[in-house]
KELOLUM-670429 format. One record per residue (C-alpha): residue number from 0; x, y, z. Coordinates in pm, 1 decimal, decimal comma, padded with zeros to 6 digits. Example, Ala and Ser with C-alpha at 12.3 -4.5 7.8 and 13.67 -1.06 7.14 Angstrom:
// KELOLUM-670429
0; 01230,0; -00450,0; 00780,0
1; 01367,0; -00106,0; 00714,0
This chain:
// KELOLUM-670429
0; -03396,7; 01789,4; -01878,7
1; -03409,0; 01705,4; -02252,0
2; -03028,4; 01690,2; -02260,5
3; -02987,5; 01455,3; -01962,2
4; -03007,9; 01135,7; -02168,8
5; -02752,6; 01274,6; -02414,8
6; -02511,8; 01360,6; -02131,6
7; -02544,4; 01014,9; -01974,6
8; -02494,7; 00838,5; -02308,1
9; -02187,9; 01047,4; -02389,6
10; -02037,2; 00965,6; -02050,0
11; -02098,3; 00592,8; -02097,8
12; -01999,8; 00573,2; -02462,8
13; -01668,1; 00409,1; -02378,7
14; -01770,4; 00212,7; -02070,8
15; -01428,9; 00071,7; -01990,9
16; -01263,8; 00412,8; -01994,0
17; -01553,1; 00567,5; -01800,4
18; -01529,4; 00294,1; -01538,2
19; -01154,7; 00343,4; -01501,0
20; -01199,7; 00720,1; -01475,0
21; -01469,1; 00686,9; -01208,7
22; -01258,1; 00439,9; -01010,9
23; -00956,4; 00669,7; -01044,2
24; -01164,9; 00955,8; -00906,3
25; -01321,0; 00749,3; -00627,3
26; -00981,1; 00674,5; -00471,3
27; -00872,9; 01041,4; -00436,7
28; -01214,2; 01138,4; -00301,5
29; -01187,9; 00853,6; -00050,3
30; -00852,6; 00998,2; 00057,6
31; -00995,7; 01350,3; 00076,5
32; -01274,3; 01223,1; 00301,7
33; -01017,7; 01055,6; 00527,4
34; -00801,1; 01368,7; 00548,6
35; -01097,1; 01598,6; 00615,9
36; -01232,9; 01359,3; 00879,1
37; -00895,6; 01351,8; 01056,2
38; -00881,3; 01732,3; 01062,1
39; -01239,7; 01759,8; 01188,4
40; -01175,0; 01500,4; 01459,9
41; -00865,4; 01683,5; 01583,9
42; -01057,0; 02011,8; 01592,7
43; -01338,0; 01843,5; 01787,8
44; -01097,1; 01694,6; 02041,5
45; -00944,3; 02036,4; 02106,5
46; -01271,9; 02227,5; 02077,0
47; -01456,2; 02014,7; 02334,6
48; -01207,8; 02123,1; 02602,3
49; -01337,6; 02480,8; 02624,0
50; -01665,7; 02393,9; 02800,2
51; -01522,3; 02496,2; 03138,9
52; -01190,3; 02667,1; 03218,3
53; -00932,1; 02420,4; 03345,9
54; -00558,9; 02455,1; 03394,6
55; -00295,5; 02183,7; 03402,6
56; 00022,1; 02208,5; 03610,6
57; 00319,9; 01988,4; 03521,2
58; 00698,2; 01980,5; 03541,5
59; 00859,4; 02223,7; 03297,9
60; 01088,3; 01941,4; 03181,2
61; 00788,2; 01741,8; 03058,3
62; 00516,0; 01499,5; 03162,1
63; 00763,9; 01219,5; 03226,5
64; 00895,9; 01413,1; 03526,8
65; 00713,4; 01431,4; 03858,9
66; 00609,1; 01719,2; 04080,3
67; 00526,2; 01695,5; 04453,1
68; 00172,5; 01627,5; 04577,4
69; 00218,7; 01836,5; 04890,8
70; 00110,4; 02172,9; 04737,8
71; -00239,5; 02035,8; 04656,1
72; -00397,5; 02195,5; 04964,9
73; -00229,9; 02529,4; 04892,2
74; -00343,8; 02516,4; 04529,4
75; -00704,2; 02480,8; 04645,4
76; -00668,9; 02807,3; 04843,0
77; -00551,6; 03011,7; 04543,6
78; -00818,3; 03276,6; 04465,1
79; -01021,9; 03171,6; 04162,8
80; -00950,3; 02797,4; 04196,3
81; -01273,1; 02598,7; 04243,0
82; -01131,9; 02244,2; 04267,1
83; -00799,3; 02059,2; 04242,2
84; -00712,3; 01701,3; 04150,5
85; -00396,2; 01511,8; 04070,6
86; -00347,6; 01277,8; 03775,8
87; -00059,1; 01035,2; 03744,2
88; 00012,5; 00892,8; 03401,0
89; 00131,1; 00541,0; 03319,3
90; 00194,8; 00423,5; 02963,6
91; 00176,5; 00055,1; 02881,3
92; 00075,3; -00199,5; 02621,0
93; -00210,6; -00447,5; 02619,9
94; -00199,4; -00786,2; 02444,3
95; 00051,0; -00668,6; 02181,5
96; 00304,1; -00383,7; 02146,8
97; 00065,7; -00217,9; 01900,8
98; -00203,1; -00168,6; 02167,4
99; -00052,1; 00129,4; 02351,4
100; -00275,5; 00241,9; 02638,9
101; -00214,3; 00547,0; 02858,4
102; -00360,7; 00487,1; 03205,2
103; -00440,4; 00772,7; 03443,7
104; -00424,3; 00709,4; 03818,5
105; -00673,7; 00923,7; 04011,0
106; -00852,0; 00984,2; 04339,2
107; -01218,8; 00960,0; 04247,2
108; -01385,8; 01244,5; 04439,5
109; -01133,7; 01522,4; 04364,2
110; -01123,3; 01410,7; 04001,5
111; -01503,8; 01424,5; 03967,4
112; -01510,9; 01778,6; 04107,8
113; -01270,8; 01899,7; 03838,6
114; -01402,5; 01686,9; 03551,9
115; -01779,6; 01724,4; 03545,4
116; -01783,0; 01514,3; 03223,7
117; -01733,3; 01201,4; 03438,7
118; -02030,4; 00974,0; 03356,6
119; -02020,0; 00641,1; 03538,6
120; -02326,4; 00437,6; 03632,2
121; -02404,5; 00392,0; 04001,0
122; -02340,0; 00017,0; 03996,9
123; -02011,5; 00058,6; 03809,0
124; -01911,8; 00340,6; 04044,4
125; -01960,0; 00119,4; 04351,7
126; -01765,4; -00164,8; 04191,6
127; -01477,9; 00066,3; 04098,8
128; -01456,4; 00219,7; 04445,3
129; -01459,6; -00117,4; 04621,3
130; -01181,6; -00275,7; 04412,8
131; -00833,1; -00135,3; 04467,3
132; -00712,8; -00294,9; 04143,3
133; -01025,0; -00190,9; 03954,6
134; -01027,1; 00034,3; 03649,8
135; -01278,6; 00210,1; 03425,3
136; -01249,4; 00312,3; 03061,2
137; -01435,8; 00482,0; 02779,9
138; -01711,0; 00255,3; 02646,2
139; -01589,0; 00282,6; 02286,7
140; -01232,9; 00202,6; 02388,3
141; -01353,9; -00109,6; 02568,0
142; -01551,5; -00208,6; 02259,2
143; -01249,5; -00164,0; 02035,5
144; -01040,7; -00380,5; 02268,6
145; -01317,0; -00639,4; 02303,2
146; -01336,6; -00600,6; 02681,9
147; -01639,7; -00649,6; 02905,2
148; -01702,2; -00544,5; 03265,1
149; -01545,6; -00789,7; 03508,2
150; -01268,7; -00895,5; 03271,6
151; -00908,0; -00890,9; 03393,0
152; -00633,1; -00722,0; 03194,2
153; -00259,1; -00679,6; 03229,5
154; -00092,8; -00353,1; 03122,8
155; 00280,2; -00393,7; 03059,8
156; 00474,2; -00076,0; 03124,7
157; 00681,9; 00078,9; 02847,7
158; 00858,3; 00362,4; 03030,5
159; 00861,2; 00174,6; 03363,8
160; 00911,6; -00204,4; 03326,3
161; 00631,8; -00323,6; 03555,4
162; 00295,7; -00491,5; 03497,6
163; -00037,6; -00359,5; 03623,4
164; -00296,1; -00630,9; 03689,7
165; -00636,5; -00463,8; 03665,9
166; -01003,9; -00560,1; 03653,2
167; -01247,4; -00363,1; 03438,4
168; -01520,4; -00243,6; 03676,3
169; -01705,4; 00017,3; 03471,7
170; -01756,9; 00194,9; 03140,5
171; -01757,9; 00572,4; 03092,4
172; -02010,6; 00733,7; 02859,7
173; -01927,7; 01042,0; 02654,2
174; -01580,4; 01095,9; 02795,3
175; -01377,8; 01379,1; 02636,3
176; -01081,4; 01159,3; 02558,2
177; -01155,3; 00846,4; 02350,8
178; -00858,4; 00683,0; 02524,9
179; -01006,8; 00749,2; 02870,0
180; -00868,0; 00478,7; 03101,1
181; -00850,6; 00526,6; 03479,6
182; -00727,4; 00337,4; 03784,9
183; -00676,9; 00407,2; 04155,8
184; -00379,9; 00622,8; 04253,3
185; -00320,5; 00415,2; 04567,7
186; -00262,2; 00099,0; 04362,8
187; -00018,6; 00269,8; 04124,1
188; 00175,6; 00419,7; 04415,8
189; 00209,6; 00074,7; 04571,5
190; 00328,9; -00087,9; 04249,3
191; 00572,8; 00192,3; 04165,2
192; 00673,9; 00237,5; 04529,9
193; 00633,5; 00608,2; 04473,3
194; 00440,1; 00821,5; 04719,4
195; 00404,3; 01195,8; 04745,0
196; 00452,6; 01272,6; 04374,7
197; 00237,3; 01306,0; 04064,7
198; 00285,8; 01392,4; 03699,4
199; 00033,8; 01677,9; 03695,3
200; -00240,2; 01870,6; 03872,2
201; -00566,7; 01985,0; 03716,0
202; -00733,7; 02302,6; 03840,9
203; -01094,1; 02401,5; 03776,6
204; -01111,7; 02781,9; 03782,0
205; -01411,5; 03008,3; 03825,3
206; -01374,2; 03203,7; 03498,6
207; -01134,8; 03254,6; 03210,3
208; -01045,1; 03605,4; 03327,2
209; -00885,6; 03455,9; 03640,9
210; -00637,0; 03243,6; 03445,2
211; -00340,9; 03490,2; 03421,7
212; -00344,9; 03566,8; 03796,4
213; -00383,9; 03198,5; 03889,7
214; -00100,2; 03099,4; 03656,5
215; 00137,6; 03348,8; 03816,9
216; 00045,2; 03248,4; 04171,7
217; 00076,0; 02874,0; 04102,2
218; 00419,0; 02916,4; 03942,6
219; 00533,1; 03126,7; 04237,6
220; 00398,1; 02865,2; 04480,4
221; 00606,2; 02585,3; 04327,1
222; 00909,7; 02808,3; 04272,9
223; 00921,0; 02881,6; 04646,6
224; 00987,1; 02510,6; 04707,6
225; 01240,0; 02476,3; 04424,8
226; 01014,1; 02331,3; 04152,3
227; 00983,2; 02482,3; 03806,4
228; 00641,3; 02411,9; 03655,2
229; 00440,8; 02495,8; 03344,8
230; 00079,0; 02608,3; 03378,7
231; -00131,7; 02576,3; 03063,4
232; -00495,8; 02607,2; 02971,6
233; -00661,9; 02279,0; 02883,4
234; -00712,2; 02364,8; 02516,2
235; -00347,4; 02464,2; 02472,1
236; -00236,3; 02149,1; 02654,2
237; -00422,3; 01914,9; 02418,3
238; -00321,9; 02121,7; 02115,1
239; 00040,9; 02070,3; 02220,2
240; -00004,9; 01693,3; 02197,5
241; -00141,8; 01724,9; 01845,6
242; 00146,6; 01947,9; 01741,5
243; 00406,3; 01697,7; 01865,9
244; 00377,1; 01525,7; 01528,1
245; 00450,1; 01856,3; 01351,8
246; 00207,4; 02102,0; 01198,1
247; -00054,9; 01841,6; 01118,2
248; -00306,5; 02086,8; 00974,6
249; -00062,3; 02223,8; 00717,6
250; 00057,8; 01876,3; 00625,5
251; -00295,8; 01748,5; 00571,5
252; -00387,9; 02062,2; 00376,1
253; -00085,3; 02015,3; 00149,2
254; -00170,0; 01650,8; 00084,2
255; -00533,0; 01746,9; 00022,8
256; -00428,6; 02010,5; -00231,5
257; -00219,8; 01754,0; -00418,1
258; -00513,3; 01513,6; -00420,3
259; -00742,4; 01782,3; -00566,1
260; -00487,1; 01849,5; -00841,2
261; -00478,2; 01475,6; -00910,3
262; -00858,3; 01470,8; -00940,2
263; -00847,3; 01764,6; -01182,2
264; -00587,8; 01593,4; -01400,1
265; -00778,3; 01264,0; -01414,5
266; -01113,9; 01422,6; -01494,1
267; -00964,0; 01670,8; -01741,3
268; -00786,3; 01393,8; -01929,7
269; -01103,4; 01184,9; -01954,6
270; -01318,0; 01475,7; -02075,6
271; -01051,9; 01586,4; -02325,5
272; -01035,4; 01236,9; -02476,5
273; -01413,8; 01211,8; -02487,4
274; -01452,2; 01551,0; -02658,0
275; -01172,8; 01477,2; -02904,6
276; -01348,8; 01158,7; -03013,8
277; -01670,0; 01354,5; -03072,2
278; -01521,2; 01653,3; -03253,7
279; -01711,1; 01582,6; -03576,2
280; -02035,9; 01523,2; -03387,2
281; -02000,3; 01850,9; -03198,2
282; -01932,4; 02033,1; -03525,5
283; -02242,9; 01875,3; -03675,7
284; -02450,2; 01991,6; -03376,3
285; -02324,5; 02345,0; -03434,8
286; -02410,7; 02318,1; -03804,2
287; -02763,2; 02216,2; -03704,5
288; -02797,5; 02531,8; -03497,1
289; -02676,4; 02443,6; -03146,0
290; -02504,6; 02755,4; -03004,5
291; -02158,7; 02743,1; -02847,9
292; -02295,9; 02802,7; -02498,5
293; -02507,0; 02484,5; -02527,9
294; -02200,5; 02282,7; -02630,5
295; -02010,6; 02436,8; -02338,0
296; -02289,8; 02347,2; -02095,7
297; -02317,4; 01988,0; -02224,7
298; -01945,1; 01919,5; -02184,7
299; -01936,5; 02081,4; -01839,3
300; -02241,0; 01879,2; -01734,2
301; -02068,8; 01560,5; -01848,9
302; -01760,3; 01653,0; -01644,3
303; -01978,7; 01736,5; -01344,4
304; -02159,7; 01402,7; -01370,6
305; -01825,8; 01222,9; -01384,4
306; -01712,8; 01405,4; -01069,4
307; -02046,9; 01338,3; -00899,8
308; -02033,6; 00961,3; -00956,1
309; -01665,7; 00928,4; -00862,9
310; -01706,4; 01154,7; -00560,7
311; -02018,0; 00974,9; -00439,2
312; -01848,8; 00635,5; -00454,8
313; -01527,4; 00757,3; -00291,7
314; -01679,2; 00975,2; -00019,1
315; -01960,5; 00747,5; 00091,9
316; -01737,7; 00444,6; 00047,5
317; -01508,8; 00613,2; 00301,5
318; -01806,0; 00678,7; 00529,1
319; -01900,4; 00310,1; 00520,1
320; -01541,7; 00194,0; 00566,2
321; -01459,9; 00412,5; 00866,6
322; -01773,1; 00296,7; 01045,7
323; -01674,6; -00066,9; 00998,9
324; -01549,4; -00251,3; 01306,7
325; -01280,8; -00433,8; 01107,5
326; -01137,2; -00103,8; 00981,0
327; -01137,7; 00035,4; 01334,9
328; -00945,9; -00270,3; 01449,4
329; -00697,9; -00219,7; 01165,4
330; -00636,7; 00147,1; 01246,8
331; -00628,5; 00071,7; 01621,9
332; -00515,2; 00378,3; 01820,6
333; -00567,7; 00601,4; 01516,3
334; -00933,3; 00504,4; 01484,5
335; -01024,3; 00809,2; 01694,8
336; -00933,9; 01027,8; 01394,8
337; -01199,5; 00861,8; 01178,0
338; -01496,5; 00847,2; 01414,5
339; -01708,5; 01117,3; 01243,9
340; -01671,2; 01078,9; 00865,1
341; -02026,0; 01198,5; 00786,3
342; -01961,9; 01575,6; 00754,7
343; -01647,8; 01522,5; 00545,4
344; -01823,0; 01275,1; 00314,3
345; -02113,3; 01516,6; 00266,6
346; -01881,9; 01812,3; 00201,9
347; -01667,3; 01644,3; -00062,8
348; -01957,7; 01465,9; -00232,3
349; -02118,5; 01810,4; -00278,2
350; -01792,1; 01958,8; -00405,6
351; -01720,7; 01665,9; -00639,0
352; -01939,9; 01792,6; -00930,1
353; -01781,0; 02137,8; -00897,9
354; -01433,1; 01985,9; -00912,4
355; -01541,0; 01781,0; -01214,1
356; -01670,5; 02089,6; -01396,2
357; -01349,6; 02278,1; -01321,4
358; -01156,1; 01988,1; -01472,4
359; -01376,2; 01994,4; -01783,1
360; -01360,7; 02371,8; -01830,3
361; -01068,2; 02380,4; -02075,4
362; -01195,2; 02095,8; -02301,7
363; -01544,7; 02249,5; -02292,2
364; -01423,4; 02595,2; -02395,8
365; -01217,4; 02447,5; -02678,2
366; -01514,8; 02247,3; -02803,2
367; -01741,5; 02552,4; -02789,2
368; -01493,9; 02774,3; -02975,9
369; -01391,4; 02529,6; -03248,6
370; -01539,7; 02629,8; -03582,1
371; -01776,6; 02403,4; -03774,1
372; -01531,5; 02374,0; -04065,4
373; -01240,1; 02268,6; -03843,1
374; -01461,1; 02023,9; -03657,9
375; -01593,5; 01854,9; -03971,4
376; -01238,8; 01815,5; -04104,3
377; -01143,5; 01622,7; -03792,5
378; -01170,2; 01245,4; -03818,7
379; -01211,6; 01087,8; -03474,0
């Protein structure tokens, strides 16, 4: 503890340079927090889908192509299938082209049997059932859009050029998908003038071990009527959506590695300049009897303190920013990737001193090894 004041004073000797170094470190640590939060959020979205085994059935050509509704009754009789529901997707915009909202048209009872995560209050449930043009959505999504129950909204189709006039009748709590937005299938069929078809089926199965047999039987069932379908597990289905933008994990990891290198360069440069200015002082400390290991520890502690301050400001600044409503409005549909910044901020704020000490390792070793004679000859 007797060296703490010395370390702090050395770090703040040139306040302007120290301030610039800390600010330069705070920005990369802010970015690291954002990248780690995005990765964690994607893992959570995929990981939450394994609570119960579900399969999705859709046209092999993609989700934009329909499959017939007629096999629904036969799907329910497949051994191992507990419940079946259809889900018809509609993609549109709300208020501005930037507010892209995927809407899912459902039949309430079959959907609830497959998706036990459905949490809708009794009053909202009655209102939704009684209004053919009613809709429900995730509570956080409604908050982001500034919508309240009873408010009317118009969804303008992007793939199909039609408008859906809906009334918000309820808010879902704790839905798996933060974009959860549902309407009645009957209304969508009327507007699209399309009956007897859907974009996909969801099957709740009794256990994971039944999946291979169910997959084969479902594919054979549709093939017998001339339809080629894909049957995927829920986790794989959502992982496919994430991979549509490329290998996101590897991309984020590569960017994160470059940011860490940037942090090392910034901190190393600051510590090297600070040590170089104090060469004569360090030599004098050695002449007074301070061993090389003490000099090494002091310089490393200074580098660690620099990393700690910069990391704290960057990481917890990111935590505060991502929880801000204005930032969520700015990021719009991408705000789901920054909903849980706490673990990432904690992780990188704990690693920040370690990164700082790694950056200060070379200047510290040089300072510890420099002889007293060479140090006293140096004029800072």
